[in-house]
LOKEPA-146381 format. One record per residue (C-alpha): residue number from 1; x negated, y, z; chain; residue in three letters. Coordinates in nm, 3 decimals, decimal comma, padded with zeros to 5 digits. Each point is the difference from the previous one (the first is absolute). Layout:
NUM | X | Y | Z | A | Ala
...
***
This chain:
1 | 03,529 | 01,237 | 18,953 | A | Met
2 | 00,035 | 00,333 | -00,150 | A | Glu
3 | -00,047 | 00,044 | -00,369 | A | Lys
4 | -00,189 | 00,258 | -00,163 | A | Ala
5 | 00,210 | 00,308 | -00,206 | A | Val
6 | -00,199 | 00,144 | -00,289 | A | Phe
7 | 00,128 | 00,326 | -00,139 | A | Lys
8 | -00,105 | 00,274 | -00,273 | A | Pro
9 | -00,042 | 00,323 | 00,153 | A | Ile
10 | -00,132 | 00,377 | -00,132 | A | Tyr
11 | -00,218 | 00,232 | 00,074 | A | Asn
12 | -00,067 | -00,141 | 00,381 | A | Arg
13 | -00,230 | 00,286 | 00,106 | A | Lys
14 | 00,237 | 00,252 | -00,148 | A | Asn
15 | -00,297 | 00,148 | -00,206 | A | Glu
16 | -00,004 | 00,084 | -00,412 | A | Leu
17 | -00,313 | -00,061 | -00,177 | A | Leu
18 | -00,093 | 00,331 | -00,221 | A | Pro
19 | 00,169 | -00,142 | -00,283 | A | Asp
20 | 00,340 | 00,012 | 00,204 | A | Gly
21 | 00,006 | -00,362 | 00,032 | A | Lys
22 | -00,021 | -00,239 | 00,277 | A | Ala
23 | -00,036 | -00,407 | 00,064 | A | Leu
24 | 00,228 | -00,268 | 00,008 | A | Val
25 | -00,098 | -00,262 | 00,285 | A | Gln
26 | 00,157 | -00,310 | 00,127 | A | Ile
27 | 00,062 | -00,030 | 00,390 | A | Glu
28 | -00,033 | -00,316 | 00,158 | A | Ala
29 | 00,182 | -00,039 | 00,341 | A | Tyr
30 | -00,053 | -00,291 | 00,204 | A | Leu
31 | 00,030 | -00,018 | 00,418 | A | Asn
32 | -00,009 | 00,382 | 00,040 | A | Gly
33 | -00,313 | 00,049 | -00,211 | A | Lys
34 | -00,026 | 00,140 | -00,374 | A | Arg
35 | -00,238 | -00,018 | -00,275 | A | Lys
36 | 00,001 | 00,201 | -00,310 | A | Tyr
37 | -00,115 | -00,102 | -00,340 | A | Val
38 | -00,056 | 00,217 | -00,294 | A | Thr
39 | 00,194 | -00,082 | -00,327 | A | Thr
40 | -00,219 | 00,268 | -00,210 | A | Ser
41 | 00,304 | 00,145 | -00,108 | A | Ile
42 | -00,022 | 00,385 | 00,008 | A | Tyr
43 | 00,374 | 00,183 | -00,066 | A | Ile
44 | 00,133 | 00,359 | 00,099 | A | Thr
45 | 00,234 | 00,045 | 00,260 | A | Pro
46 | 00,310 | 00,033 | -00,237 | A | Arg
47 | -00,132 | -00,343 | -00,159 | A | Gln
48 | 00,109 | -00,197 | 00,304 | A | Trp
49 | 00,346 | -00,092 | 00,105 | A | Asp
50 | -00,035 | 00,002 | 00,398 | A | Lys
51 | 00,339 | -00,151 | 00,051 | A | Lys
52 | -00,054 | -00,296 | -00,182 | A | His
53 | -00,380 | -00,041 | 00,035 | A | Gln
54 | -00,083 | -00,007 | -00,355 | A | Lys
55 | -00,183 | 00,200 | -00,303 | A | Val
56 | 00,268 | 00,224 | -00,227 | A | Lys
57 | -00,050 | 00,238 | -00,291 | A | Asp
58 | -00,317 | -00,128 | -00,112 | A | His
59 | -00,088 | -00,098 | -00,347 | A | Pro
60 | -00,117 | -00,355 | 00,147 | A | Asn
61 | 00,235 | -00,016 | 00,301 | A | Asp
62 | 00,112 | -00,372 | -00,113 | A | Ile
63 | -00,328 | -00,125 | -00,027 | A | Arg
64 | -00,127 | 00,167 | 00,369 | A | Leu
65 | 00,303 | -00,113 | 00,138 | A | Asn
66 | -00,058 | -00,363 | -00,082 | A | Lys
67 | -00,380 | 00,059 | 00,091 | A | Gln
68 | 00,087 | 00,085 | 00,341 | A | Ile
69 | 00,274 | -00,269 | 00,029 | A | Ala
70 | -00,231 | -00,278 | -00,109 | A | Asp
71 | -00,275 | 00,134 | 00,250 | A | Lys
72 | 00,240 | -00,044 | 00,280 | A | Ile
73 | 00,111 | -00,332 | -00,140 | A | Ala
74 | -00,379 | -00,089 | 00,024 | A | Glu
75 | 00,008 | 00,096 | 00,369 | A | Phe
76 | 00,310 | -00,178 | 00,108 | A | Glu
77 | -00,113 | -00,318 | -00,220 | A | Gly
78 | -00,310 | -00,020 | 00,219 | A | Leu
79 | 00,191 | 00,037 | 00,336 | A | Glu
80 | 00,225 | -00,272 | -00,111 | A | Leu
81 | -00,276 | -00,236 | -00,108 | A | Asp
82 | -00,213 | 00,029 | 00,327 | A | Arg
83 | 00,346 | -00,028 | 00,191 | A | Arg
84 | 00,093 | -00,347 | -00,178 | A | Asn
85 | -00,330 | -00,104 | 00,046 | A | Ala
86 | 00,036 | 00,061 | 00,397 | A | Gly
87 | -00,292 | 00,262 | -00,041 | A | Lys
88 | 00,024 | 00,332 | 00,184 | A | Pro
89 | 00,050 | 00,308 | -00,204 | A | Phe
90 | -00,123 | 00,329 | 00,104 | A | Ser
91 | -00,042 | 00,359 | -00,165 | A | Leu
92 | -00,369 | -00,036 | -00,026 | A | Asp
93 | 00,041 | -00,297 | -00,244 | A | Leu
94 | 00,178 | 00,257 | -00,243 | A | Ile
95 | -00,325 | 00,184 | 00,008 | A | Thr
96 | -00,230 | -00,342 | -00,089 | A | Glu
97 | 00,296 | -00,059 | -00,298 | A | Phe
98 | -00,044 | 00,367 | -00,150 | A | Val
99 | -00,369 | -00,062 | 00,006 | A | Asn
100 | 00,023 | -00,330 | -00,167 | A | Gly
101 | -00,130 | -00,165 | 00,302 | A | Lys
102 | 00,360 | -00,197 | 00,026 | A | Leu
103 | 00,264 | -00,060 | -00,242 | A | Thr
104 | 00,313 | -00,185 | -00,048 | A | Asn
105 | -00,054 | -00,046 | -00,390 | A | Ser
106 | -00,176 | -00,316 | -00,123 | A | Phe
107 | -00,086 | 00,185 | -00,343 | A | Thr
108 | -00,154 | 00,338 | 00,215 | A | Lys
109 | -00,182 | -00,247 | 00,235 | A | Phe
110 | -00,166 | -00,205 | -00,292 | A | Met
111 | -00,080 | 00,336 | -00,183 | A | Glu
112 | -00,157 | 00,123 | 00,323 | A | Ile
113 | -00,217 | -00,322 | 00,089 | A | Glu
114 | -00,109 | -00,011 | -00,397 | A | Ile
115 | -00,161 | 00,342 | 00,052 | A | Lys
116 | -00,162 | -00,048 | 00,304 | A | Gln
117 | -00,141 | -00,356 | -00,086 | A | Cys
118 | -00,344 | -00,105 | -00,107 | A | Lys
119 | 00,061 | -00,238 | -00,258 | A | Glu
120 | -00,208 | -00,005 | -00,280 | A | Ala
121 | 00,193 | 00,242 | -00,303 | A | Thr
122 | 00,116 | -00,275 | -00,185 | A | Ala
123 | 00,192 | -00,142 | 00,250 | A | Thr
124 | 00,124 | 00,324 | 00,116 | A | Lys
125 | 00,112 | 00,048 | -00,385 | A | Thr
126 | 00,217 | -00,320 | 00,025 | A | Val
127 | 00,133 | 00,105 | 00,357 | A | Gln
128 | 00,132 | 00,306 | -00,156 | A | Thr
129 | 00,111 | -00,166 | -00,263 | A | Thr
130 | 00,205 | -00,233 | 00,216 | A | Thr
131 | 00,133 | 00,320 | 00,159 | A | Leu
132 | 00,113 | 00,153 | -00,317 | A | Asn
133 | 00,199 | -00,285 | -00,077 | A | Arg
134 | 00,188 | -00,018 | 00,328 | A | Leu
135 | 00,065 | 00,389 | -00,033 | A | Lys
136 | 00,143 | -00,101 | -00,387 | A | Glu
137 | 00,202 | -00,269 | 00,154 | A | Phe
138 | 00,140 | 00,242 | 00,318 | A | Lys
139 | -00,181 | 00,342 | 00,062 | A | Lys
140 | 00,015 | -00,064 | 00,373 | A | Asp
141 | 00,010 | -00,319 | 00,193 | A | Ile
142 | 00,037 | 00,003 | 00,364 | A | Leu
143 | -00,119 | -00,248 | 00,223 | A | Phe
144 | 00,327 | -00,097 | 00,100 | A | Ser
145 | 00,072 | -00,083 | -00,338 | A | Glu
146 | -00,259 | -00,263 | -00,040 | A | Leu
147 | 00,174 | -00,328 | -00,020 | A | Asn
148 | 00,005 | -00,311 | -00,218 | A | Tyr
149 | 00,284 | 00,158 | -00,211 | A | Glu
150 | -00,232 | 00,296 | -00,076 | A | Leu
151 | -00,303 | -00,234 | -00,120 | A | Leu
152 | 00,245 | -00,208 | -00,228 | A | Thr
153 | 00,146 | 00,352 | -00,129 | A | Asp
154 | -00,343 | 00,145 | -00,080 | A | Phe
155 | -00,142 | -00,358 | -00,154 | A | Glu
156 | 00,300 | 00,010 | -00,240 | A | Arg
157 | -00,033 | 00,362 | -00,086 | A | Phe
158 | -00,381 | -00,077 | -00,081 | A | Leu
159 | 00,140 | -00,312 | -00,217 | A | Thr
160 | 00,187 | 00,211 | -00,202 | A | Lys
161 | -00,313 | 00,236 | -00,059 | A | Lys
162 | -00,134 | -00,299 | -00,178 | A | Gly
163 | -00,262 | -00,045 | 00,237 | A | Leu
164 | -00,176 | -00,334 | 00,024 | A | Gly
165 | 00,033 | -00,226 | 00,319 | A | Leu
166 | -00,340 | 00,042 | 00,087 | A | Asn
167 | 00,007 | 00,366 | -00,009 | A | Thr
168 | 00,329 | 00,008 | 00,201 | A | Ile
169 | -00,189 | -00,220 | 00,269 | A | Asn
170 | -00,263 | 00,236 | 00,022 | A | Lys
171 | 00,237 | 00,283 | 00,071 | A | Tyr
172 | 00,146 | -00,211 | 00,281 | A | Phe
173 | -00,392 | -00,071 | 00,128 | A | Arg
174 | -00,022 | 00,384 | 00,083 | A | His
175 | 00,340 | 00,059 | 00,139 | A | Ile
176 | -00,063 | -00,271 | 00,244 | A | Arg
177 | -00,330 | 00,136 | 00,082 | A | Lys
178 | 00,163 | 00,313 | 00,106 | A | Phe
179 | 00,306 | -00,178 | 00,185 | A | Ile
180 | -00,302 | -00,154 | 00,209 | A | Asn
181 | -00,158 | 00,297 | 00,064 | A | Leu
182 | 00,338 | 00,215 | 00,110 | A | Ala
183 | 00,052 | -00,313 | 00,238 | A | Ile
184 | -00,353 | 00,030 | 00,136 | A | Asn
185 | 00,072 | 00,387 | 00,060 | A | Lys
186 | 00,323 | -00,105 | 00,170 | A | Asp
187 | 00,210 | 00,192 | -00,283 | A | Leu
188 | 00,189 | -00,317 | -00,099 | A | Phe
189 | 00,102 | -00,322 | 00,181 | A | Glu
190 | -00,143 | -00,298 | -00,027 | A | Leu
191 | 00,386 | -00,186 | 00,000 | A | Asn
192 | 00,099 | 00,175 | -00,285 | A | Arg
193 | -00,301 | -00,107 | -00,211 | A | Tyr
194 | 00,154 | -00,037 | -00,343 | A | Pro
195 | -00,323 | -00,219 | -00,170 | A | Phe
196 | 00,161 | -00,328 | 00,274 | A | Arg
197 | 00,292 | -00,045 | -00,251 | A | Lys
198 | -00,184 | 00,159 | -00,328 | A | Phe
199 | -00,221 | -00,147 | -00,216 | A | Lys
200 | -00,137 | 00,146 | -00,353 | A | Ala
201 | -00,026 | -00,247 | -00,277 | A | Lys
202 | -00,330 | -00,048 | -00,202 | A | Thr
203 | -00,098 | -00,210 | -00,290 | A | Glu
204 | -00,293 | -00,142 | -00,119 | A | Glu
205 | -00,253 | 00,203 | -00,258 | A | Thr
206 | -00,193 | -00,093 | -00,233 | A | Thr
207 | -00,322 | 00,199 | -00,015 | A | Arg
208 | -00,142 | 00,003 | -00,399 | A | Glu
209 | -00,345 | 00,066 | 00,009 | A | Pro
210 | -00,224 | 00,050 | -00,358 | A | Leu
211 | -00,134 | -00,333 | -00,112 | A | Ser
212 | -00,337 | 00,037 | -00,078 | A | Pro
213 | 00,067 | -00,006 | -00,393 | A | Glu
214 | 00,258 | 00,297 | 00,076 | A | Glu
215 | -00,229 | 00,180 | 00,172 | A | Leu
216 | -00,277 | -00,017 | -00,278 | A | Glu
217 | 00,271 | 00,121 | -00,195 | A | Ala
218 | 00,038 | 00,303 | 00,163 | A | Ile
219 | -00,385 | 00,076 | 00,051 | A | Glu
220 | -00,010 | -00,004 | -00,358 | A | Asn
221 | 00,340 | 00,149 | -00,086 | A | Val
222 | -00,091 | 00,306 | -00,291 | A | Ile
223 | 00,179 | 00,323 | 00,101 | A | Ile
224 | 00,109 | 00,175 | -00,295 | A | Pro
225 | -00,101 | 00,363 | -00,013 | A | Pro
226 | 00,348 | 00,104 | -00,028 | A | Glu
227 | 00,068 | -00,174 | 00,348 | A | Gln
228 | -00,290 | 00,139 | 00,189 | A | Ala
229 | 00,157 | 00,100 | 00,312 | A | His
230 | 00,009 | -00,386 | 00,089 | A | Leu
231 | -00,398 | -00,028 | 00,070 | A | Gln
232 | -00,023 | 00,129 | 00,325 | A | Lys
233 | 00,324 | -00,206 | 00,114 | A | Ala
234 | -00,227 | -00,327 | -00,170 | A | Leu
235 | -00,327 | 00,101 | 00,176 | A | Asp
236 | 00,214 | 00,000 | 00,316 | A | Met
237 | 00,165 | -00,285 | -00,052 | A | Phe
238 | -00,279 | -00,212 | -00,078 | A | Leu
239 | -00,206 | 00,157 | 00,300 | A | Phe
240 | 00,232 | -00,155 | 00,205 | A | Ala
241 | 00,014 | -00,332 | -00,149 | A | Cys
242 | -00,355 | -00,014 | 00,096 | A | Tyr
243 | 00,007 | 00,168 | 00,317 | A | Ser
244 | 00,357 | -00,097 | 00,151 | A | Gly
245 | 00,060 | 00,314 | 00,111 | A | Leu
246 | 00,352 | 00,126 | 00,023 | A | Arg
247 | 00,077 | 00,326 | -00,182 | A | Phe
248 | 00,029 | 00,184 | 00,324 | A | Ser
249 | -00,329 | -00,094 | 00,084 | A | Asp
250 | -00,132 | 00,033 | -00,366 | A | Leu
251 | 00,123 | 00,369 | -00,039 | A | Thr
252 | -00,164 | 00,091 | 00,405 | A | Ala
253 | -00,309 | -00,117 | -00,162 | A | Leu
254 | -00,320 | 00,304 | 00,083 | A | Lys
255 | -00,340 | -00,041 | -00,119 | A | Lys
256 | -00,093 | 00,003 | 00,359 | A | Glu
257 | 00,190 | -00,380 | -00,018 | A | His
258 | -00,260 | -00,128 | -00,253 | A | Ile
259 | -00,323 | -00,115 | 00,154 | A | Ile
260 | -00,332 | -00,177 | -00,061 | A | Ile
261 | -00,100 | -00,257 | 00,232 | A | Asn
262 | -00,295 | -00,238 | -00,091 | A | Asp
263 | -00,004 | 00,109 | -00,379 | A | Gly
264 | 00,357 | -00,105 | -00,019 | A | Met
265 | 00,309 | 00,225 | -00,023 | A | Gln
266 | 00,323 | -00,001 | 00,216 | A | Tyr
267 | 00,297 | 00,171 | 00,074 | A | Ile
268 | -00,006 | 00,029 | 00,386 | A | Asp
269 | 00,370 | 00,156 | 00,147 | A | Thr
270 | 00,295 | -00,052 | 00,192 | A | Lys
271 | 00,344 | -00,102 | -00,184 | A | Met
272 | 00,285 | 00,225 | 00,035 | A | Ile
273 | 00,261 | -00,237 | 00,048 | A | Lys
274 | -00,169 | -00,176 | 00,289 | A | Thr
275 | -00,288 | 00,234 | 00,134 | A | Asn
276 | -00,204 | -00,321 | -00,059 | A | Thr
277 | -00,369 | 00,052 | -00,094 | A | Pro
278 | -00,117 | -00,150 | -00,280 | A | Ile
279 | -00,320 | -00,053 | -00,211 | A | Lys
280 | 00,011 | -00,128 | -00,352 | A | Ile
281 | -00,342 | -00,082 | -00,144 | A | Pro
282 | 00,055 | 00,132 | -00,384 | A | Leu
283 | -00,326 | -00,113 | -00,161 | A | Ser
284 | 00,089 | -00,390 | 00,069 | A | Leu
285 | 00,358 | 00,046 | -00,160 | A | Leu
286 | 00,089 | -00,092 | -00,323 | A | Phe
287 | -00,351 | 00,045 | -00,151 | A | Asn
288 | -00,034 | 00,398 | 00,147 | A | Gly
289 | 00,314 | 00,091 | -00,241 | A | Lys
290 | 00,161 | 00,216 | 00,270 | A | Pro
291 | -00,317 | 00,173 | 00,021 | A | Ile
292 | 00,010 | 00,101 | -00,362 | A | Glu
293 | 00,330 | 00,145 | 00,043 | A | Ile
294 | -00,151 | 00,153 | 00,303 | A | Leu
295 | -00,269 | 00,176 | -00,166 | A | Asp
296 | 00,261 | 00,205 | -00,227 | A | Arg
297 | 00,132 | 00,158 | 00,278 | A | Tyr
298 | -00,216 | 00,011 | 00,301 | A | Ile
299 | -00,142 | 00,323 | -00,129 | A | Asn
300 | 00,276 | 00,220 | -00,011 | A | Ser
301 | 00,076 | 00,310 | 00,227 | A | Asp
302 | 00,344 | -00,172 | 00,092 | A | Arg
303 | 00,060 | -00,058 | 00,383 | A | Lys
304 | 00,119 | -00,352 | -00,070 | A | Tyr
305 | -00,126 | -00,190 | -00,307 | A | Leu
306 | 00,329 | -00,121 | -00,115 | A | Phe
307 | 00,293 | 00,223 | 00,118 | A | Asp
308 | 00,167 | 00,173 | -00,242 | A | Glu
309 | 00,251 | -00,245 | -00,126 | A | Leu
310 | 00,275 | -00,105 | 00,199 | A | Thr
311 | 00,095 | -00,382 | 00,054 | A | Asn
312 | 00,339 | 00,003 | -00,216 | A | Gln
313 | -00,190 | 00,188 | -00,286 | A | Tyr
314 | -00,272 | -00,282 | 00,027 | A | Val
315 | 00,224 | -00,286 | -00,029 | A | Asn
316 | 00,199 | 00,185 | -00,287 | A | Arg
317 | -00,340 | 00,027 | -00,160 | A | Cys
318 | -00,046 | -00,399 | 00,051 | A | Leu
319 | 00,298 | -00,096 | -00,172 | A | Lys
320 | -00,154 | 00,133 | -00,332 | A | Glu
321 | -00,338 | -00,129 | 00,070 | A | Ile
322 | 00,158 | -00,371 | 00,064 | A | Ala
323 | 00,147 | 00,069 | -00,337 | A | Thr
324 | -00,328 | 00,101 | -00,162 | A | Leu
325 | -00,176 | -00,332 | 00,148 | A | Ala
326 | 00,294 | -00,196 | -00,102 | A | Gly
327 | 00,092 | -00,089 | 00,370 | A | Ile
328 | 00,382 | -00,070 | 00,040 | A | Lys
329 | 00,042 | -00,043 | 00,357 | A | Lys
330 | 00,070 | 00,297 | 00,217 | A | Arg
331 | -00,338 | 00,184 | 00,105 | A | Val
332 | 00,010 | 00,283 | 00,259 | A | Thr
333 | -00,289 | 00,102 | 00,250 | A | Phe
334 | 00,041 | -00,211 | 00,234 | A | His
335 | -00,060 | -00,331 | -00,237 | A | Thr
336 | -00,386 | 00,145 | 00,031 | A | Ala
337 | -00,020 | -00,093 | 00,347 | A | Arg
338 | 00,204 | -00,360 | -00,058 | A | His
339 | -00,270 | -00,022 | -00,309 | A | Thr
340 | -00,291 | 00,048 | 00,225 | A | Gln
341 | 00,090 | -00,257 | 00,275 | A | Ala
342 | 00,110 | -00,303 | -00,235 | A | Thr
343 | -00,272 | 00,065 | -00,234 | A | Tyr
344 | -00,286 | -00,030 | 00,297 | A | Leu
345 | 00,204 | -00,297 | 00,126 | A | Leu
346 | -00,001 | -00,178 | -00,332 | A | Tyr
347 | -00,390 | 00,058 | -00,027 | A | Lys
348 | -00,027 | -00,203 | 00,328 | A | Gly
349 | -00,044 | 00,348 | 00,236 | A | Val
350 | 00,056 | -00,121 | 00,341 | A | Asn
351 | 00,403 | 00,097 | 00,097 | A | Ile
352 | -00,156 | 00,163 | 00,344 | A | Thr
353 | -00,278 | 00,209 | -00,196 | A | Thr
354 | 00,291 | 00,092 | -00,257 | A | Val
355 | 00,204 | 00,112 | 00,327 | A | Gln
356 | -00,275 | 00,241 | 00,099 | A | Lys
357 | 00,008 | 00,142 | -00,316 | A | Leu
358 | 00,337 | 00,084 | 00,007 | A | Leu
359 | -00,019 | 00,142 | 00,317 | A | Gly
360 | 00,293 | -00,236 | 00,137 | A | His
361 | -00,010 | -00,038 | 00,363 | A | Lys
362 | 00,182 | -00,318 | -00,017 | A | Lys
363 | -00,081 | -00,326 | -00,214 | A | Leu
364 | 00,367 | -00,081 | -00,065 | A | Gln
365 | 00,019 | 00,309 | -00,160 | A | Thr
366 | -00,283 | -00,094 | -00,267 | A | Thr
367 | 00,127 | -00,367 | -00,007 | A | Gln
368 | 00,292 | 00,136 | -00,202 | A | Ile
369 | -00,233 | 00,019 | -00,302 | A | Tyr
370 | -00,105 | -00,361 | 00,048 | A | Ser
371 | 00,309 | -00,092 | -00,056 | A | Lys
372 | 00,012 | 00,205 | -00,318 | A | Val
373 | -00,329 | -00,186 | -00,090 | A | Leu
374 | 00,190 | -00,348 | 00,041 | A | Asp
375 | 00,263 | 00,114 | -00,243 | A | Met
376 | -00,309 | 00,109 | -00,287 | A | Thr
377 | -00,173 | -00,340 | 00,055 | A | Val
378 | 00,334 | -00,196 | -00,027 | A | Ile
379 | 00,110 | 00,172 | -00,320 | A | Asn
380 | -00,437 | -00,031 | -00,163 | A | Glu
381 | 00,049 | -00,391 | 00,061 | A | Leu
382 | 00,369 | -00,025 | -00,141 | A | Lys
383 | -00,205 | 00,155 | -00,324 | A | Gln
384 | -00,258 | -00,231 | 00,001 | A | Val
385 | 00,069 | -00,347 | -00,214 | A | Asn
386 | -00,180 | -00,277 | 00,190 | A | Phe
***
């Protein structure tokens, strides 16, 4: 079986551009056929060493020669992976590879797929974070390197970074998804599937909602004039406590998402994370408190009602707000969603209704809050003197 030969060539057409430069290309030769791939490197004739086929006497000759060598190594790796997998290799595959339709790099494959996928923005953000962590661990991971040892090394890398088990598990869920996708696209062999042996660990987490008393304390908190910057964060948090919206959904809220139906005010939108339609009857929740907050922002000329603050900034503000309210537990923006769910269950609202309000596709997801509620009941009973 003949092996492809790859080599750099300069000024193949023997024509210089007006600036006296010409292109360096990579020639791929196989079975009497040739294909030429650009390196996007333009140099003058005196900057090309014809004998050794490399750039010389150029301010960046080391970097440019490495760029050429890396490109040739990618092509050779592509051919090797195909042949090792028992698959045919042709020069046409080089064109697909260059156009991003075919790659021997798992990290490059992830990057291409994330850009092309139609996932919700929040999902793509987490996938991109996973990819960035992989690149931080190893700049380029080839499909041929995907094995049990690499996954365990990456797990140790993340652990040393101080990440929790559940965060690490989330990264591996995304990696597994893209490996499965690569298998479906015949880029990776099923018999080399690394997750047969590797299992990412998880740990049980306790979701800490605000108790009714703590929610009331935050509702009644007095913001000092010197901390006036906390007011918007407080309004956003309380609105999320009443509506159950995630931060991404709240900051994407527009005037047209607020509708009136049969005299009642609703939020009518789609959840960004799951693309699930959701209709929240604000008039029936928490005695209309969310409408009081909404009225302060709905007449704004802004495209989005709550959009100028970041999640990180609001979480920093919530630390200050919790201190002002005398609350010692850790409060983040997502605490609001937990608070709404457990509060409604505490008040006797059917769990399937809570599921619909939260936009959960599976009842199993909502049942997590029932476990929190059980803990609340137990703690309250322990304090009763029978």
